[in-house]
ZAKEKE-866023 format. One record per residue: x, y, z of N, C-alpha, C in turn; residue in one letter. Coordinates in steps of 0.1 Angstrom, whole numbers, plus 2048, in hexadecimal, padded with zeros to 3 digits. Layout:
REM ZAKEKE-866023
XYZXYZXYZA/...
***
This chain:
REM ZAKEKE-866023
CFB8AC862CEE8A685FCE38AF863X/CD88B085CCCD8B885FCC78B386CX/CC58BC876CBF8B8883CB18BD884X/CA98B688CC9B8BA88EC9B8C7896X/C928D0892C908DC899C828DE89CX/C7E8DF8A9C718E18ADC6D8F08AAX/C608F18A6C5B8FF8A5C5B9058B3X/C5C9138B3C5B91A8C0C4E9188C6X/C4D91C8D3C4091A8DAC349218D4X/C2891E8D8C1C9238D2C199318D6X/C219378DFC1E9448E3C1F94E8D8X/C159578D5C179618CAC2196B8CEX/C289718C4C3297B8C6C2D9898CAX/C2098B8C9C1B9988CCC1C99C8DAX/C1C9938E4C1D9968F2C2B99B8F4X/C359958EEC439998EFC459A78E9X/C3E9AA8DEC3F9B78D7C399C28E0X/C2E9BF8E7C289C98F0C319CC8FCX/C379C1901C409C390CC4D9CA908X/C519C78FBC5D9CE8F6C5C9DD8F5X/C4F9E28F2C4D9F08F1C509F78FFX/C4C9F190AC4F9F7917C5E9F691AX/C649EB917C729EA919C7A9F4911X/C769F6905C7DA008FCC7BA0E900X/C6FA12906C6EA1F90BC77A21917X/C78A1791FC81A1792AC90A18925X/C92A1191ACA0A11915CA4A1E90EX/C9AA2790DC9DA34907CA3A3D911X/CA7A3891DCABA41928CB7A4A924X/CC0A4791BCCAA50917CC5A5D911X/CB9A5C90ACB3A68904CAFA7290EX/CAEA6F91BCAAA78925CB6A8192AX/CC2A7F924CCEA86928CCCA96927X/CC6A9B91DCC4AAA91CCBBAAF928X/CB3AA692ECAAAAB938CB2AAE946X/CBCAA6948CC4AA9954CD2AAD952X/CD6AB0945CE3AB4942CE6AC2948X/CDCACB948CDEAD894DCE0AD895CX/CD9ACF963CDAACD971CE8AC8975X/CEDABF96DCFBABA96FD05AC696DX/D02ACE963D0CAD9961D0CAE396CX/D00AE7971CFFAF197CD03AEC989X/CFEAE098DD01ADA99AD10AD799CX/D16AD1991D23ACD992D2DAD798DX/D28AE2987D31AED982D39AE9976X/D33AE296DD3AADD961D39AE8956X/D43AE794CD42AEF940D3BAE7935X/D39AED92AD31AE791FD39ADB919X/D46ADC919D4EAD0913D4DAC491CX/D4DAC7929D4BABC933D3DAB6932X/D33ABE930D25AB992ED24AB1921X/D2BAB6917D2BAAE90AD32AA190BX/D3DAA0914D43A94916D3BA8A91EX/D32A8F927D28A8792DD1EA81923X/D1BA8A91AD12A8590FD18A7A907X/D26A7B905D2DA708FED2DA64906X/D2EA65914D2DA5991CD1FA5291AX/D15A5A919D08A55917D07A4E90AX/D0DA538FFD0DA4D8F2D16A408F2X/D21A408F9D2AA358F9D22A29900X/D1CA2C90BD15A22912D09A1D90AX/D03A26903CF7A238FBCFAA1A8EFX/D06A1A8EBD0AA148DED14A088DFX/D1BA078EAD259FD8EBD1E9F08EFX/D1A9E88E5D129DC8E8D199CF8E4X/D269CE8E5D2D9C18E1D299B68EBX/D299B98F8D269AE902D189AA901X/D0F9B48FFD019B08FECFE9A98F1X/D059AC8E6D039A58DAD089968DBX/D139948E2D179868E4D0E97F8EDX/D0A9858F8D0197F902CF497B8FDX/CEE9828F3CE19808EECDF9728E8X/CEA96C8E3CE995E8DECED9538E8X/CF19588F4CF594E8FECED94D90AX/CE595890DCDD959919CCE95C916X/CC595891ECB795B91CCB496A91DX/CA996F917CA697E917CA6984925X/CA097C92FC9F98293CCAC985942X/CB697E93FCC4980945CC998D940X/CC7990933CCC99D92DCC49A9933X/CB79A7935CAF9B293BCB49B494AX/CB89A9951CBC9AB95FCC99B395FX/CD29B0956CDF9B7955CDC9C6953X/CD49C9949CD09D7947CCA9DE953X/CC29D795ACBB9DD966CC69E1971X/CD09D8973CDA9DA97CCE39E6978X/CE69E796CCEF9F2967CE79FF968X/CDA9FF965CD2A0B966CD1A10975X/CCFA0797ECCEA0A98CCDBA11991X/CE6A0A98FCF2A10995CF7A1C98DX/CF6A1C980CFAA28978CF3A3597CX/CE5A3497ACDEA4097DCDDA4398CX/CDFA39994CE0A3B9A3CEBA459A7X/CF7A439A1D02A4C9A4CFFA5A99FX/CF9A5C993CF6A6998ECEBA70997X/CE2A6899CCD8A6E9A5CDEA739B2X/CE8A6B9B7CEFA6F9C3CF6A7C9C1X/CFCA7E9B5D03A8B9B2CFAA979B0X/CEFA959A8CE6AA09A5CDEAA49B2X/CDAA9B9B9CD2A9D9C6CDBAA29D1X/CE8AA29CFCF2AA79D9CF2A9E9E5X/CEDA929E3CEEA889EFCFCA849F2X/D04A839E7D12A819E8D19A8D9E1X/D22A939E7D29A9E9E1D37A9A9DCX/D3DAA29D3D4AAA09CED4CA939C7X/D43A8F9BFD45A829B7D4EA869ABX/D59A7F9A9D62A8299FD5BA82991X/D60A8B988D5AA8C97BD5CA7E973X/D67A78975D6AA6C96ED60A61972X/D5DA6097FD53A57984D45A5997EX/D42A6697DD35A6A977D34A65969X/D3FA68961D40A64953D3EA55952X/D45A4D95AD44A3E95AD36A3995EX/D30A3F968D23A3A96CD18A3E962X/D19A4A95CD10A4D951D11A44946X/D1DA40942D20A36938D19A2993CX/D1BA25948D15A1994DD06A1994DX/D00A24951CF1A26951CECA25943X/CF2A2C93ACEDA2C92CCEFA1E925X/CF9A1792ACFCA09925CF1A00928X/CE9A03932CDD9FA935CD49F8929X/CD3A03921CC9A03916CCE9FA90BX/CDB9F790ACE09EE900CDB9E0903X/CDC9DC910CD79CF914CC89CD912X/CC09D8915CB29D8913CAF9D7904X/CB59E08FCCB39E18EECB79D48E7X/CC39CF8EACC79C38E3CBE9B78E4X/CBA9B48F0CB19A88F2CA49AB8ECX/C9F9B78ECC929BA8E6C929B98D7X/C9C9BF8D1C9D9BF8C2CA09B18BDX/CAA9AA8C3CAD99D8BECA19948BFX/C9B9948CAC8F98B8CCC8498E8C3X/C8199B8C1C7599E8B8C7999D8A9X/C859A08A6C8999E897C8898F894X/C8B98689DC8A97889BC7C97389CX/C7497A8A4C669768A5C5E97A899X/C63985892C5C98A886C6698A87BX/C6C97F876C7797F86CC7398485FX/C6698485CC6198884EC5D99684EX/C5D99D859C599AB85AC639B4861X/C709B385DC7B9B9865C7A9C8865X/C779CE859C779DC858C6B9E2860X/C609DC860C549E1867C579E0876X/C5C9D487BC5F9D3889C6A9DC88EX/C749DE886C7F9E7889C799F688AX/C709FA881C6BA07882C62A0988EX/C5A9FF892C52A0089EC5AA018ABX/C649F88ACC6C9F78B8C75A048B9X/C7CA088AEC84A148AEC7CA208B1X/C6FA208ACC66A2B8AEC64A2D8BDX/C61A238C4C5FA248D3C6BA298DAX/C77A248D5C83A298DBC84A398D9X/C81A3D8CDC81A4B8CAC77A538D2X/C6CA4E8D4C62A568DBC64A568EAX/C6DA4D8EFC70A4D8FDC74A5A903X/C7BA628FBC7FA70900C73A78903X/C68A778FBC5CA7E8FEC55A7990BX/C56A6C90DC50A65919C57A6B925X/C65A6B925C6CA70930C6AA7F932X/C68A86927C66A95928C59A9792FX/C4EA8F92CC41A91932C42A8E941X/C49A83945C4BA7F953C53A8A95AX/C5DA8F954C66A9995AC5EAA695CX/C57AAB952C51AB8953C43AB895BX/C3BAAD959C2EAAE95FC2DAA696DX/C34A9C96EC33A9497AC3EA98984X/C4AA9A97FC55A9D988C58AAC989X/C50AB4982C50AC2982C5EAC8980X/C65AC2976C72AC7972C7DAC497BX/C7CABA983C86AB698DC90AAC986X/C9DAB1984CA7AA897ECAAA9C987X/CABA9F994CAEA9499ECA2A8A99FX/C96A8F99DC8BA8699DC8BA7D991X/C8FA83985C90A7B979C9AA7097BX/CA6A74980CB1A6A982CADA5F98CX/CA5A62996CA0A5899FC96A4F998X/C8EA5498FC85A4C988C8DA4297FX/C97A47978CA0A3F970CA7A34978X/CAAA38984CB2A2E98DCA9A23992X/C9CA26995C94A1C99BC89A17992X/C82A2198BC76A1D983C7AA14977X/C84A1896FC88A10963C8CA02967X/C949FF971C979F1974C8B9E9978X/C839EF980C779E8985C6E9E4979X/C6C9EE970C649EB964C699DF95CX/C769E0959C7C9D5950C7C9C8957X/C7E9C7964C7E9BB96BC709B596BX/C669BE96CC589B996BC549B395EX/C5B9B7953C589B3946C609A7941X/C699A294AC72998946C6C98C93FX/C61987945C5A97B941C5497C933X/C5098892FC4998A922C5298C916X/C5E990918C6899190CC6F98490BX/C6A97C901C7096F8FFC6D96A8F1X/C749608EDC7195B8DFC639558DEX/C5D9588D2C509538CFC4F94D8C1X/C449478BEC429428B1C4094D8A7X/C4894E89CC46959892C3995788BX/C31962889C25960881C2795C873X/C1D95586EC1F950860C1E95B856X/C2695A84CC27965842C1A96683AX/C1195B83BC0495C834BF996183DX/BFC964849BF2969852BEF978850X/BE497B84ABE1989846BDF992853X/BDC98C85EBDA99486ABE799B86FX/BF299586BBFF99B86FC009AA86AX/BFD9AC85EBFD9BA858BF49C3860X/BE89BE863BDE9C686ABE39CA878X/BE99C087FBEF9C288CBFA9CC88CX/C029CC882C0D9D6881C089E487FX/BFD9E5877BF79F2874BF19F7881X/BEB9EF889BE59F3896BF09F889FX/BFB9F08A0C069F48A9C0CA028A4X/C0EA03897C13A10892C0AA1C895X/BFDA19893BF3A24895BF3A288A4X/BF3A1F8ADBF3A228BBC00A298C0X/C0BA268B9C18A2C8BDC17A3B8B8X/C11A3D8ACC10A4B8A7C07A538B1X/BFCA4D8B5BF3A538BEBFAA578CBX/C02A4E8D0C0AA518DCC13A5D8DAX/C1AA5D8CFC24A678CCC1DA758CBX/C11A758C4C0AA828C3C05A878D1X/C01A7D8D9BFCA818E6C07A878EEX/C13A818EDC1EA868F5C23A948F1X/C23A968E4C27AA48DFC1DAAE8E3X/C10AAB8E1C05AB58E5C06AB88F4X/C07AAD8FCC07AAF90AC13AB790FX/C1FAB5909C2BABD90CC29ACC909X/C23ACE8FDC21ADC8F9C17AE3902X/C0CADC905C01AE290EC07AE591CX/C0FADB921C15ADD92EC1EAE992EX/C25AEC923C2EAF7922C27B04922X/C1BB0491BC14B11919C0AB14925X/C05B0A92CBFBB0C936C00B05943X/BFAB0A94EBFDB0495BBF3AF895DX/BF8AEC95FBEFAE1961BF0ADC96FX/BE4AD8975BE4AD4982BE9AC6984X/BECAC2990BF1AB4992BE7AA998EX/BDAAAC990BD0AA298DBD0A9F97EX/BD1AAA976BD1AA9967BDEAA2963X/BE9AA6969BF6AA0966BF6A91967X/BF0A8C972BF0A7D975BE6A7796BX/BDBA7E968BD2A7995EBD8A77950X/BE0A8194CBE7A80940BF1A74940X/BF8A7394BC01A6894DBFAA5A94BX/BEEA59951BE7A4D950BE3A4A942X/BDFA5493ABDCA5392CBE8A4E924X/BF3A54927C00A4F921C02A40923X/C00A3C92FC03A2E933BF9A2592BX/BECA2992ABE2A21923BE6A20914X/BEBA2B90EBEFA2B900BFBA228FEX/C04A21908C0FA18907C0BA0A908X/C00A0790EBFB9F9910BF29F4905X/BEF9FD8FBBE69F98F1BEA9ED8E8X/BF89EB8E6BFC9DF8DEBF89D28E4X/BF59D28F1BF09C68F8BE29C28F3X/BDB9CB8ECBCE9C88E7BCF9BC8DCX/BDB9BB8D6BDC9B18CBBDC9A38D1X/BE59A08DBBE59928E1BD89908E8X/BD299A8EEBC59988F5BBA9948EBX/BBA99B8E0BB09988D5BB298A8D0X/BBF9868CEBC29798C9BBE96E8D3X/BBF9718E0BBB9688EABAB9668EBX/BA49728EBB969718ECB8F96D8DFX/B959708D3B8F96D8C6B9A9668BEX/B9D95A8C1BA79538B9BA39508ABX/BAC9528A1BA994F893BA6941891X/B9C93E88AB99930887BA392A87DX/BA891E880BB2917878BAC91386BX/BB5914861BB1910853BAF901852X/BA48FD84CBA18EF84ABA68EA83DX/BB28E583DBB88E0831BBA8D1831X/BB18CA839BB28BC839BBA8B8845X/BBC8AB848BC38A6853BD28AA852X/BD88AD85DBE68B185DBEE8A6864X/BF98A385FC02899865C088A0871X/C0889987CC0D89E889C1C8A1888X/C2389B87EC3189E87CC348AB875X/C298B2870C2C8BE868C318C9871X/C2F8C887EC348D3887C438D188AX/C488C5886C578C3888C5E8C687BX/C668D087BC6C8D586FC7B8D386FX/C818D1864C8F8D1862C938DA857X/C9F8E0857CA38E884CCA98E0840X/CA78E6834CAD8E0828CBB8E3827X/CC18DC81ECCF8DF819CD98DF824X/CD78D682ECE28D5838CE48E1840X/CDA8E9843CDB8F584BCDB8F2859X/CE58EB85ECE68E786CCEA8F2875X/CEE8FD870CF2908879CE691087FX/CDA90E879CCF91687CCC690E886X/CCA90C892CC490489CCB990B8A4X/CBB9188A5CB29208ADCA49218A6X/C9991D8ADC8C91D8A6C8892B8A2X/C8D9358A8C8A9438A5C90947897X/C9A93F893CA0942886C9993B87BX/C8F93287EC8992A874C7C93186FX/C7A931862C6E93785DC6292E861X/C5693385DC4A92C861C4991F858X/C3F91785DC3E90A856C3A90B848X/C35916843C31918835C3D91B82DX/C4991D833C5592182BC5A915823X/C5D917817C6290C80EC70907812X/C7790E81BC8490981FC848FF82AX/C778FA82EC768F0838C708E4833X/C738D8839C6D8CC835C688C4841X/C608BA83FC5A8B384AC618A684BX/C5C89D854C62890856C6288784AX/C5988A840C58882834C6588282DX/C6E88C82EC7A88D827C8788A82FX/C8588783BC90884844C9887883FX/C9186E83AC98862835CA2866829X/C9D86E820CA5873815CB187B81AX/CAE884824CB988C829CC3884830X/CBF879837CC987083DCD2869833X/CCC865828CD385E81DCDD868817X/CD9875815CE287F80FCED881819X/CEA881826CF5884830CFF879830X/CFB86C82ED0486182DD0D862821X/D07867816D0F86980AD1A87480CX/D1687E813D1F889816D2B88481EX/D2887C828D32877831D3C86E829X/D37866820D4085E817D4886780FX/D42872809D4A87B801D55882809X/D51886815D5B88C81DD67883820X/D64876822D6E86D825D7886B819X/D7386E80DD7B86D801D8187A7FDX/D7E884806D84892803D7D8997F8X/D718957F5D6A89B7E9D638A77EDX/D608AA7FAD598B67FED638BF804X/D648CB7FFD6D8D5804D668DD80FX/D6E8E6815D698EE820D5D8F781BX/D538F8824D47900820D4B90E81DX/D44914813D4792280FD4392C819X/D48938818D45943821D3794881DX/D3094E827D22952824D2295E81AX/D1895F813D1596A80AD0C974811X/D0C98080CD0498B811CF5986811X/CEE98881CCE198381DCE0976826X/CEB96F828CEC963830CF196783EX/CF195D847CF695F854D05960855X/D0A96C85AD1896E85CD1C96D86AX/D2796786DD2D96987AD3497687AX/D3797B887D3C989888D4A98A881X/D52980882D5F98087CD5F97F86DX/D5497A868D5297A859D4C987854X/D4498D85CD3E99A858D489A6858X/D519A5862D5A9B1865D649B3859X/D669A9851D709AA846D699AE839X/D5C9B1839D549B582ED549C482CX/D559C9820D559D881DD479DD821X/D3D9D681FD2F9DB823D2E9DE832X/D359D583AD349D7848D3A9E584CX/D459E9846D4C9F584AD45A01843X/D3F9FF837D37A09831D2BA0D83AX/D24A0383FD19A05847D1DA0D854X/D28A0985AD2CA10866D2FA1F863X/D37A21858D3AA2F855D2EA38852X/D25A3284AD19A39846D11A3C853X/D0FA3385BD08A35868D0EA3F871X/D1CA3F871D23A48879D21A57874X/D22A58867D20A66861D12A6B861X/D08A62863CFBA67864CF6A69872X/CF8A5F87BCF3A5F888CFCA68891X/D09A6888FD12A70897D0EA7F897X/D0BA8588CD06A9388CCF9A95893X/CF0A8B892CE3A8C898CE4A8B8A7X/CEDA828ACCEEA808BBCF5A8C8C1X/CFDA938B9D04A9F8BDCFAAAA8C0X/CF0AAC8B7CE5AB58BACDDAB18C6X/CDAAA58C7CD1AA08D2CD8AA38E0X/CE5AA08E0CEDAA28EDCEEAB18F1X/CEEAB98E7CEFAC88E9CE2AD08E7X/CD7AC98E6CCBACF8E2CC7ADA8EBX/CC8AD88F8CC5AE2902CCDAEF900X/CDAAED8FFCE3AF88FDCE1AFF8EFX/CDDAF78E5CDAAFD8D8CCEB068D9X/CC4B028E0CB8B0A8E2CBBB168E9X/CC2B168F4CC6B228FCCCEB2B8F4X/CD8B268ECCE0B2F8E4CD8B378DAX/CCDB308D5CC5B378CACB9B3E8D0X/CB9B408DECAEB488E4CA2B418E9X/CA3B338EBC98B2C8F0C9CB268FEX/C97B2D908C9AB2A916C94B1C91AX/C88B1A916C81B0D919C82B0490EX/C8AAFA90FC8DAF1904C86AE3905X/C7CAE290EC75AD690FC6CAD3902X/C67ADE8FDC5FADC8F0C68AD88E5X/C74ADE8E4C7EADA8DAC81ACC8DBX/C84AC78E7C87AB98E9C7BAB08E5X/C6FAB48E9C63AAD8E5C61AAC8D6X/C64AB78CFC62AB78C1C6CAAD8BAX/C79AAE8BFC83AA48BAC7FA968BDX/C7AA938C9C76A868CDC6BA818C4X/C60A898C2C55A858BAC5AA828ABX/C62A8B8A6C66A89898C70A7D897X/C78A7B8A1C81A6F8A2C78A638A1X/C6DA638A8C64A578A8C5EA5689AX/C5AA61894C54A60886C5EA5A87CX/C6BA5F87EC75A5A875C78A4B877X/C78A47883C7AA38886C6FA30881X/C63A34884C57A2C880C56A2D870X/C57A3986BC55A3A85DC60A34855X/C6DA3485AC78A2E853C76A1F852X/C70A1985CC6EA0B85BC63A07851X/C58A0F851C4DA0D848C51A0F83AX/C57A1B837C5AA1F829C64A15823X/C6FA1282BC79A09826C749FB824X/C6A9F782CC649E982AC5C9E981DX/C559F481BC4D9F580EC569F5802X/C619FD803C6A9FE7F7C719F27F4X/C759EA7FEC7C9DE7FBC739D37F5X/C669D37F9C5D9C97F4C579CD7E6X/C559DA7E4C4F9DE7D7C599E07CCX/C669E57D0C6F9E87C6C7D9E27C8X/C7E9D97D2C8B9D47D7C969DF7D8X/C919EA7DDC9A9F67DFCA19F57EDX/CAE9F47EDCB59F37FACB19FD804X/CB09F9811CACA0381BCB5A0F81CX/CC2A0C819CCCA1781BCC9A23811X/CC1A21807CBDA2C7FFCB7A38807X/CAFA34811CA9A3E81ACB3A44823X/CBEA3E826CC8A4482ECCFA4F826X/CD0A4D819CD6A57810CCDA63810X/CC0A6180FCB6A6C80FCB6A7481CX/CB7A6D827CB7A74834CC4A7C836X/CCFA77832CDBA7E834CDCA8B82BX/CD6A8A81FCD6A96817CCDAA181DX/CC2A9D823CB9AA682ACC1AAC836X/CC9AA483DCD0AA9849CDAAB3845X/CE0AB3839CE9ABD835CE2ACB835X/CD6ACB82FCCEAD782FCCAADC83DX/CC7AD2846CC3AD6854CCFADC85BX/CDBAD785ACE6ADD861CEAAEA85BX/CE7AED84FCEAAFA849CE0B04850X/CD3B00851CC9B08858CCDB0B866X/CD2B0186DCD7B0387BCE3B0D87BX/CECB0B872CF8B13872CF6B22871X/CECB25868CE9B33865CDEB3986EX/CD8B30877CCEB34880CC3B3D87AX/CBEB3986FCB3B41869CA7B41871X/CA1B4D873C96B4E87CC8AB46878X/C84B3F882C78B3787FC7BB2987AX/C88B25879C8BB18873C8FB0E87EX/C91B1288AC96B09894C8EAFD896X/C81AFF898C78AF389BC77AEA88EX/C76AF1882C75AE9876C82AE1874X/C8DAE7876C9AAE0874C9BAD587EX/C97AD788BC97ACC895C8EAC1891X/C82AC488CC79ABA888C7FAB187DX/C84AB8872C8AAB0867C96AA886CX/C9EAAD875CAAAA687ACA5A9A882X/C9AA9B88AC95A90891C90A85888X/C89A8887DC84A7E874C90A7786DX/C9AA7E868CA5A78862CADA7086BX/CB0A75877CB7A6E881CB1A60885X/CA4A61887C9CA5588BC9CA4A87FX/C9AA4F873C98A46868CA5A3E866X/CB1A43869CBDA3C866CBEA30870X/CB9A3187CCB9A26885CB1A1B881X/CA4A1E87DC9BA13879C9EA0D86CX/CA5A14863CA9A0E857CB6A06858X/CBFA0A861CCCA03862CCA9F5868X/CC19F4872CBF9E7879CBB9DC870X/CB09DD868CAD9D285FCB79D0854X/CBE9DB850CC89DA845CD39D084AX/CD89D2856CE29C985CCDD9BA85CX/CD19B8860CCC9AA860CCA9A4852X/CC79AD849CC69A783BCD39A5834X/CDD9AC837CEA9AA831CF299F838X/CF199F845CFA99684DCF298B855X/CE598A853CDD980859CD9983867X/CD097A86CCCA97C87ACD2974885X/CDA96A881CDF96188BCE9969894X/CF1972890CFA97A898CF7988897X/CEA98B895CE5999893CE89A189FX/CE699C8ABCE89A48B7CF69AA8B8X/D009A28B6D0E9A68B7D119B08ABX/D0E9AC89FD129B4893D0B9C2894X/CFE9C2897CF79CF898CFC9D88A3X/D009D28AED059DA8B9D139E08B5X/D1B9D98ADD279DF8A9D259EA89FX/D1B9E9897D179F488ED13A00895X/D0D9FF8A1D09A0A8A9D14A128AFX/D20A0D8AED2CA148B4D2EA228ACX/D28A238A0D29A2F899D23A3B8A1X/D19A388A9D13A438B1D1CA498BBX/D22A418C4D2BA478CED38A4D8C8X/D3DA478BDD48A4D8B7D45A5B8B1X/D39A5B8ABD35A688A5D33A738B1X/D2DA6E8BCD2BA778C7D38A7C8CDX/D42A738CED4FA778D3D56A828CAX/D55A7F8BDD5CA898B4D54A958B2X/D47A948AFD40AA08ABD3AAA88B7X/D36AA08C2D30AA78CDD3BAAC8D7X/D43AA38DCD4CAA78E7D58AAF8E1X/D5FAAA8D7D6BAB18D2D68ABD8CAX/D5DABD8C2D5AAC88BAD50AD28C0X/D43ACD8C2D39AD68C7D3CADC8D5X/D41AD48DED44AD98ECD50AE38EBX/D5AAE08E3D65AE98E2D61AF78DCX/D5AAF68D1D55B028CBD4CB0B8D4X/D43B048DBD3AB0B8E4D41B128EFX/D4BB0B8F5D52B11901D5BB1D8FCX/D61B1B8F0D69B268EAD61B338E8X/D55B318E2D4CB3C8E0D47B428EDX/D44B3A8F7D3FB3F904D4AB4790BX/D57B42909D62B4A90FD63B57909X/D61B588FCD61B658F5D57B6F8FAX/D4BB698FED40B71904D42B74913X/D4CB6E919D4FB6F927D44B69930X/D3FB5E92CD34B57933D36B48931X/D2FB4193BD2FB32939D25B2D930X/D1BB3692DD10B33923D12B3B917X/D11B3590BD13B3B8FFD06B3F8F8X/D05B4A8F2CF9B4F8EBCFCB538DDX/CF3B4F8D3CF5B538C5CF9B478BCX/CF7B498AFCFAB3F8A5D08B3A8A5X/D11B428AAD1FB3E8A9D23B338B3X/D1AB318BDD1DB268C7D1FB198C0X/D17B168B6D17B098AFD19B0A8A0X/D1BB1689BD1BB1888DD26B10886X/D32B1088AD3CB08884D39AF9885X/D34AF5890D31AE7893D26AE2888X/D1CAEA886D12AE687CD17AE586EX/D20AEE86AD26AED85DD2EAE085BX/D35ADC866D3DAD0865D33AC4864X/D29AC486CD1FAB986CD18AB885EX/D16AC4857D10AC384AD19ABC840X/D26ABF841D30AB8839D31AAA83BX/D30AA6848D30A9784CD24A90845X/D18A96846D0CA90840D0DA8F831X/D14A9982BD16A9981CD1FA8D818X/D29A8B820D32A8081DD2BA7381FX/D23A7282AD1BA6682DD11A63822X/D0BA6D81CD01A6A811D08A64805X/D14A69802D1CA637F7D1FA547F9X/D24A51805D27A43809D1BA3A809X/D10A4080ED03A3880ECFEA34800X/D01A3D7F7CFEA3A7E9D06A2E7E4X/D13A2E7E7D1CA237E3D17A167EAX/D13A177F7D0EA0B7FED01A067F8X/CF8A0F7F4CECA0B7EECEEA037E1X/CF7A087D9CFAA027CCD009F47CEX/D099F37D9D0F9E67DBD069DB7E0X/CFC9DF7E8CF39D57EECE69D37E6X/CE49DA7DBCD89D87D4CD59CA7CFX/CE09C27CBCDD9B47C7CD89AC7D3X/CDC9AF7DFCD79A77EACC89A97ECX/CC39B57EBCB59B77ECCAD9B17E0X/CB39B17D5CAC9AB7C9CAB99C7CBX/CB59967D2CB49887D6CAA9857E1X/CAA98D7EBCA298B7F7C9398E7F5X/C919987EDC8399D7EBC7E99B7DDX/C839927D6C7E98F7C8C7098A7C9X/C679907C2C5998C7C2C519937CDX/C5799D7D4C4F9A57DDC4E9A07EBX/C549947EEC5398F7FCC6198A800X/C6498A80DC71987812C73978811X/C7F97480DC8296580CC8E963815X/C8D95A81FC98956827CA394F81EX/CAF95481ECB994E815CBE94081BX/CC3938813CCA92C817CD793081EX/CDA92A829CE692D830CF092282FX/CFD92682ED0791C82DD0B91783BX/D1190C83CD14906849D2290B84DX/D22914856D2F91B85AD34915867X/
***
């Protein structure tokens, strides 16, 4: 029987989005691995394959989100943030004890496990933030995904600035900051990351607010890159360093201007005549009794909702259904179709589910391999200071994440073009990038790194809304986290087993623990180019398969919430 569902509270979702930005920058802590990986290698006497395996631990923890995906539908957001804070404290705490030599002779296996635990904190942070905000903005999934993923991508530049300017290149200082600073920040923001009333699809200010948020994020990204380059080229005093840090914090706080503006200058309500007080009490049509969460309900202007005026008719229809069931006239409800809400066990048997995982694995796996070995790649090719290289990758990763969300959102609304089309484009570009890496053509390292960062970031921001559109929002947290397993699997195969082994073999030929020259990663890059080539072919197949779903969801240029079956 259709049950009454109250609309969510009157709190606007922009406060939660502003808080989410800070949480996601904190959740980008695994991207700081290249900053302290060299310290781990030297202090603990590790070889490159062991360092690569630690990078895999980082990726495994960063991507294994089954528990967080299940918990996001059973516990409030603050509980998930608390779990992430605890994992972050204990995980990075052990690493800090090792690098600072406070505790000596920590077993390698324990380090691997604690790094996995530390990186796993970001899954709990990211899951609660993405699920909450995707539900708070159900009609702007691509845009929201691009913004949120963009801040995750730029987090590496934030940590680089803190590491190089405030901590003066101290790896132990950075690990101490990750141990204490990140948990304190996320606990302080617990109250603000929570379900809110989705903005109306007819509210024109929503688009303006998104543009403002995107513009401020771009300004922050440019500031971080310029600051990192200037700091690398010139000697900056402590006073200037702290001033630049304060500017960075102010830029990160700019999205708060939206809820402040809405509070000080509230929009005048439209005068459309007297409103029935019962209009705020909404129920779903067509017996959609599974959709009880108010965050899953569209705004009151959505045609899939009815008011109390139709409850009597719904009750009569329900009685008729009961009578029909008693006579055996009603069969078991059908399974969901693509675009509707899937349970995990229903999604896992679909070909689209496995196609998405494989495509994501073949695209993100090679990218994460380069990120984990970026410091060693730079040194091998003659760049001793790799902070600028990491900053370039971080900035372009941000551009790809933000741009992927914006471009894919425009394409689905204007041409009903599946978002996965852009994954095909990025993987084709990555084939060219890895060929440039393999042959180490002079003057191409920064350009190749920039292109790789853009393509790598775009795949994340495109994949997230794609999963929600194909399999629905109700179990989005669990299904999307399973999809993310492609990242650690790719890191294990491409980074640890391939890149680490090839690097150590070449270093042994040179009679040193450090390898120099294009041969250090040449074979690895050629294999990664082949992987991206295969991924582009499979993503074309995926795009063709899901094109009808987008034609259904975005017919007429606007998103339409599909009717869901009672499962």
